[in-house]
C-alpha positions in Angstrom: 45.2 -83.5 -36.8 42.3 -81.2 -37.6 39.2 -82.1 -39.5 40.1 -80.4 -42.8 43.6 -81.8 -42.7 42.1 -85.3 -41.9 39.8 -84.9 -44.9 42.7 -84.0 -47.1 44.8 -86.9 -45.9 41.9 -89.3 -46.5 41.4 -87.9 -50.1 45.2 -88.3 -50.7 45.1 -91.9 -49.6 42.1 -92.6 -51.8 43.9 -91.0 -54.8 46.7 -93.4 -54.5 50.2 -93.2 -56.0 52.5 -90.4 -54.8 49.7 -88.5 -53.0 48.9 -91.7 -51.0 52.6 -92.2 -50.1 52.9 -88.5 -48.9 49.8 -88.8 -46.8 50.9 -92.1 -45.2 54.4 -90.6 -44.6 52.8 -87.6 -43.0 50.6 -89.7 -40.7 53.5 -92.0 -39.8 55.7 -89.1 -38.7 53.0 -87.7 -36.4 54.5 -88.5 -33.0 51.3 -88.1 -30.9 49.5 -91.3 -31.8 52.7 -93.2 -32.1 53.8 -92.2 -28.6 50.3 -92.8 -27.1 50.1 -96.3 -28.6 53.6 -97.1 -27.6 52.9 -96.0 -24.0 49.7 -98.2 -23.9 51.6 -101.2 -25.3 54.6 -100.8 -23.0 52.3 -100.6 -20.0 50.5 -103.8 -21.1 53.1 -106.6 -21.6 54.9 -105.0 -24.6 58.0 -103.1 -25.4 58.9 -100.2 -27.6 59.7 -102.5 -30.5 56.1 -103.9 -30.2 54.9 -100.3 -30.1 56.7 -99.5 -33.4 55.5 -102.7 -35.1 51.8 -102.2 -34.0 51.9 -98.6 -35.0 53.0 -99.6 -38.5 50.4 -102.4 -38.6 47.7 -99.9 -37.6 48.7 -97.6 -40.4 48.5 -100.5 -42.9 45.0 -101.4 -41.6 43.8 -97.8 -41.7 45.2 -97.4 -45.2 43.4 -100.5 -46.4 40.1 -99.5 -44.8 40.2 -96.1 -46.4 41.1 -97.4 -49.8 38.4 -100.2 -49.6 35.7 -97.7 -48.5 35.4 -99.1 -45.0 36.1 -95.8 -43.3 33.9 -92.8 -42.4 35.5 -89.7 -40.9 33.3 -89.4 -37.8 36.0 -88.5 -35.4 39.7 -87.6 -35.9 42.0 -89.7 -38.0 44.4 -89.9 -35.1 41.7 -91.4 -32.8 40.8 -93.9 -35.5 44.5 -94.9 -35.9 44.9 -95.3 -32.1 41.8 -97.4 -31.9 43.1 -99.7 -34.6 46.4 -100.1 -32.9 44.8 -100.8 -29.5 42.5 -103.4 -31.1 45.4 -105.1 -32.8 47.4 -105.2 -29.5 44.4 -106.6 -27.7 44.1 -109.4 -30.3 47.8 -110.0 -30.0 47.5 -110.5 -26.3 44.6 -112.8 -26.7 46.6 -115.0 -29.0 49.4 -115.1 -26.4 46.8 -116.4 -23.9 46.8 -113.3 -21.8 43.6 -112.6 -19.9 42.0 -109.2 -20.2 39.9 -107.6 -17.6 36.2 -107.1 -18.6 36.7 -103.3 -18.8 39.9 -102.9 -20.7 41.6 -99.5 -20.0 44.8 -98.2 -21.5 46.6 -98.7 -18.2 45.2 -102.0 -17.0 45.8 -105.5 -18.1 46.2 -108.7 -16.2 48.1 -111.8 -17.3 47.3 -115.3 -15.9 50.6 -116.6 -17.4 52.9 -114.6 -19.6 54.5 -117.2 -21.8 58.0 -115.9 -22.8 58.6 -119.1 -24.7 55.6 -118.3 -27.0 56.8 -114.7 -27.5 60.3 -116.0 -28.4 58.9 -118.6 -30.8 56.8 -115.9 -32.5 59.8 -113.6 -32.9 61.9 -116.5 -34.3 59.2 -117.3 -36.8 59.2 -113.7 -38.0 63.0 -113.8 -38.4 62.9 -117.2 -40.2 60.2 -115.9 -42.6 62.3 -112.8 -43.3 65.3 -114.9 -44.0 63.3 -117.1 -46.4 61.9 -114.1 -48.2 65.5 -112.9 -48.5 66.3 -116.0 -50.5 63.9 -114.8 -53.2 65.1 -112.4 -56.0 64.9 -108.7 -55.4 61.9 -108.4 -57.7 59.9 -111.0 -55.6 61.0 -109.3 -52.4 59.7 -106.0 -53.7 56.4 -107.4 -54.9 55.7 -109.3 -51.7 56.6 -106.4 -49.5 54.3 -104.0 -51.4 51.6 -106.6 -51.3 52.0 -107.0 -47.5 51.7 -103.2 -47.2 48.3 -103.5 -49.0 49.3 -101.8 -52.2 46.8 -102.5 -55.0 47.9 -104.6 -57.9 47.8 -101.5 -60.1 50.2 -99.8 -57.7 52.5 -102.8 -57.5 52.6 -103.0 -61.3 53.5 -99.3 -61.5 56.2 -99.4 -58.8 57.8 -102.6 -60.2 57.6 -101.7 -63.8 55.2 -104.5 -64.7 52.7 -104.1 -67.6 49.5 -104.0 -65.6 47.6 -105.3 -62.6 47.0 -108.8 -64.1 50.8 -109.2 -64.7 51.5 -108.0 -61.1 48.9 -110.5 -59.8 50.6 -113.3 -61.7 54.1 -112.2 -60.5 52.8 -112.1 -56.9 51.4 -115.6 -57.3 54.7 -116.9 -58.8 56.7 -115.3 -55.9 54.5 -116.9 -53.3 54.9 -120.2 -55.0 58.7 -119.8 -55.0 58.5 -119.0 -51.3 56.4 -122.1 -50.6 59.0 -124.3 -52.5 61.8 -122.8 -50.3 59.8 -123.6 -47.2 58.9 -127.1 -48.4 62.6 -127.8 -49.3 63.6 -127.0 -45.7 61.7 -129.4 -43.4 62.9 -127.5 -40.3 61.1 -124.4 -41.5 57.9 -126.3 -42.4 57.6 -127.3 -38.7 58.7 -124.0 -37.2 56.5 -121.8 -39.4 53.2 -123.7 -39.0 
């Protein structure tokens, strides 16, 4: 990505709506950052599925930072995106109780004890949560997925046909409450998701 193109993409993301979606789609389809991040992750206790997940998460964080004004275009957008993905992966590894060397490099990481049981439990929690969200109506599924992707309440209202941001905020709250009731009515999930 060149500097002018990066500036255009940032402006499109700030503009919101269709322009934002086009910019994010364009960034997502760039294979350079995606393959570099995937390579770093697969070389450091991850797999290609992790690489895909963390690339998407990095785009979400980048999008939120740009829209909230927490971003300055000092370097390239691709370097910024890669840095976010790398940071997210490092935090993920810390949570899994993996020990990092003092000077982390893209090709070096050391594990005192890789805990497959914890990785499996985390994947199971994600699947259980997806299944529980699937029990909600389509409207709630749409609202919660847009909210998870850091869409503003105005954008959620527009995409779901709600009157305005305050109605979208209320709908999101109601959907979250429905999800909480589903979790509380299934004691097995209460234990597994905490």
